[in-house]
ChimeraX commands (.cxc) that place a marker at each C-alpha (Angstrom):
marker #1 position 115.46,0.38,-6.19 radius 0.5
marker #1 position 118.56,-2.00,-6.47 radius 0.5
marker #1 position 121.34,-1.54,-4.24 radius 0.5
marker #1 position 125.51,-1.56,-5.18 radius 0.5
marker #1 position 126.43,-3.26,-1.83 radius 0.5
marker #1 position 123.61,-5.16,-0.46 radius 0.5
marker #1 position 122.40,-8.77,-2.95 radius 0.5
marker #1 position 119.21,-9.36,-1.11 radius 0.5
marker #1 position 117.31,-8.77,2.17 radius 0.5
marker #1 position 115.00,-10.46,4.02 radius 0.5
marker #1 position 113.10,-10.21,7.29 radius 0.5
marker #1 position 111.06,-12.43,9.48 radius 0.5
marker #1 position 110.48,-12.66,13.16 radius 0.5
marker #1 position 112.70,-9.74,13.91 radius 0.5
marker #1 position 115.88,-11.41,12.03 radius 0.5
marker #1 position 116.98,-8.84,8.90 radius 0.5
marker #1 position 119.33,-11.43,6.80 radius 0.5
marker #1 position 121.56,-9.13,4.62 radius 0.5
marker #1 position 123.63,-10.85,1.68 radius 0.5
marker #1 position 126.08,-8.19,0.42 radius 0.5
marker #1 position 127.27,-8.30,-2.97 radius 0.5
marker #1 position 130.77,-8.98,-1.68 radius 0.5
marker #1 position 129.80,-12.41,-1.00 radius 0.5
marker #1 position 129.30,-11.89,3.36 radius 0.5
marker #1 position 126.12,-12.59,4.69 radius 0.5
marker #1 position 124.45,-11.40,8.27 radius 0.5
marker #1 position 121.57,-12.31,10.37 radius 0.5
marker #1 position 120.83,-8.39,12.57 radius 0.5
marker #1 position 119.19,-9.45,15.34 radius 0.5
marker #1 position 116.20,-7.82,17.23 radius 0.5
marker #1 position 114.95,-5.62,14.09 radius 0.5
marker #1 position 111.38,-4.81,14.03 radius 0.5
marker #1 position 109.29,-4.63,11.10 radius 0.5
marker #1 position 109.15,-0.50,11.21 radius 0.5
marker #1 position 113.04,-0.50,10.40 radius 0.5
marker #1 position 112.66,-3.10,8.01 radius 0.5
marker #1 position 109.58,-0.64,6.38 radius 0.5
marker #1 position 112.07,1.71,6.81 radius 0.5
marker #1 position 115.11,0.21,5.23 radius 0.5
marker #1 position 112.73,-1.06,2.04 radius 0.5
marker #1 position 111.68,2.79,1.50 radius 0.5
marker #1 position 115.18,3.86,2.06 radius 0.5
marker #1 position 117.16,5.28,-1.28 radius 0.5
marker #1 position 120.60,4.10,-0.46 radius 0.5
marker #1 position 119.79,0.89,1.06 radius 0.5
marker #1 position 123.74,0.40,2.00 radius 0.5
marker #1 position 123.66,3.85,4.21 radius 0.5
marker #1 position 120.72,2.87,5.64 radius 0.5
marker #1 position 122.36,-0.53,6.50 radius 0.5
marker #1 position 125.61,1.06,7.64 radius 0.5
marker #1 position 123.68,4.27,9.49 radius 0.5
marker #1 position 120.61,2.38,11.13 radius 0.5
marker #1 position 120.80,-0.98,11.30 radius 0.5
marker #1 position 124.55,-1.90,12.03 radius 0.5
marker #1 position 125.11,0.36,15.30 radius 0.5
marker #1 position 121.18,-0.56,16.66 radius 0.5
marker #1 position 121.53,-4.56,16.34 radius 0.5
marker #1 position 123.85,-7.32,17.45 radius 0.5
marker #1 position 124.47,-9.49,14.22 radius 0.5
marker #1 position 125.87,-12.43,13.27 radius 0.5
marker #1 position 127.65,-14.00,10.91 radius 0.5
marker #1 position 125.99,-16.33,8.25 radius 0.5
marker #1 position 126.15,-18.94,5.61 radius 0.5
marker #1 position 126.13,-17.07,2.82 radius 0.5
marker #1 position 125.13,-19.65,0.46 radius 0.5
marker #1 position 121.93,-20.89,2.97 radius 0.5
marker #1 position 118.81,-20.30,1.22 radius 0.5
marker #1 position 117.00,-17.15,2.04 radius 0.5
marker link #1:1,2 radius 0.2
marker link #1:2,3 radius 0.2
marker link #1:3,4 radius 0.2
marker link #1:4,5 radius 0.2
marker link #1:5,6 radius 0.2
marker link #1:6,7 radius 0.2
marker link #1:7,8 radius 0.2
marker link #1:8,9 radius 0.2
marker link #1:9,10 radius 0.2
marker link #1:10,11 radius 0.2
marker link #1:11,12 radius 0.2
marker link #1:12,13 radius 0.2
marker link #1:13,14 radius 0.2
marker link #1:14,15 radius 0.2
marker link #1:15,16 radius 0.2
marker link #1:16,17 radius 0.2
marker link #1:17,18 radius 0.2
marker link #1:18,19 radius 0.2
marker link #1:19,20 radius 0.2
marker link #1:20,21 radius 0.2
marker link #1:21,22 radius 0.2
marker link #1:22,23 radius 0.2
marker link #1:23,24 radius 0.2
marker link #1:24,25 radius 0.2
marker link #1:25,26 radius 0.2
marker link #1:26,27 radius 0.2
marker link #1:27,28 radius 0.2
marker link #1:28,29 radius 0.2
marker link #1:29,30 radius 0.2
marker link #1:30,31 radius 0.2
marker link #1:31,32 radius 0.2
marker link #1:32,33 radius 0.2
marker link #1:33,34 radius 0.2
marker link #1:34,35 radius 0.2
marker link #1:35,36 radius 0.2
marker link #1:36,37 radius 0.2
marker link #1:37,38 radius 0.2
marker link #1:38,39 radius 0.2
marker link #1:39,40 radius 0.2
marker link #1:40,41 radius 0.2
marker link #1:41,42 radius 0.2
marker link #1:42,43 radius 0.2
marker link #1:43,44 radius 0.2
marker link #1:44,45 radius 0.2
marker link #1:45,46 radius 0.2
marker link #1:46,47 radius 0.2
marker link #1:47,48 radius 0.2
marker link #1:48,49 radius 0.2
marker link #1:49,50 radius 0.2
marker link #1:50,51 radius 0.2
marker link #1:51,52 radius 0.2
marker link #1:52,53 radius 0.2
marker link #1:53,54 radius 0.2
marker link #1:54,55 radius 0.2
marker link #1:55,56 radius 0.2
marker link #1:56,57 radius 0.2
marker link #1:57,58 radius 0.2
marker link #1:58,59 radius 0.2
marker link #1:59,60 radius 0.2
marker link #1:60,61 radius 0.2
marker link #1:61,62 radius 0.2
marker link #1:62,63 radius 0.2
marker link #1:63,64 radius 0.2
marker link #1:64,65 radius 0.2
marker link #1:65,66 radius 0.2
marker link #1:66,67 radius 0.2
marker link #1:67,68 radius 0.2
view
């Protein structure tokens, strides 16, 4: 289901990269593939990021124009 908050999200090598519709983009570090699988299955992608990913994994802002 498309998200109203998230434009795209990709996972590779334990890094979950997320670009928000407001233009900001972040890499969340140390995210296991099982958490990404749970994200993909979540009914609300934004709530999953807010309640599961943000509080548990360090992040760094990324250039939103960088290829995903």
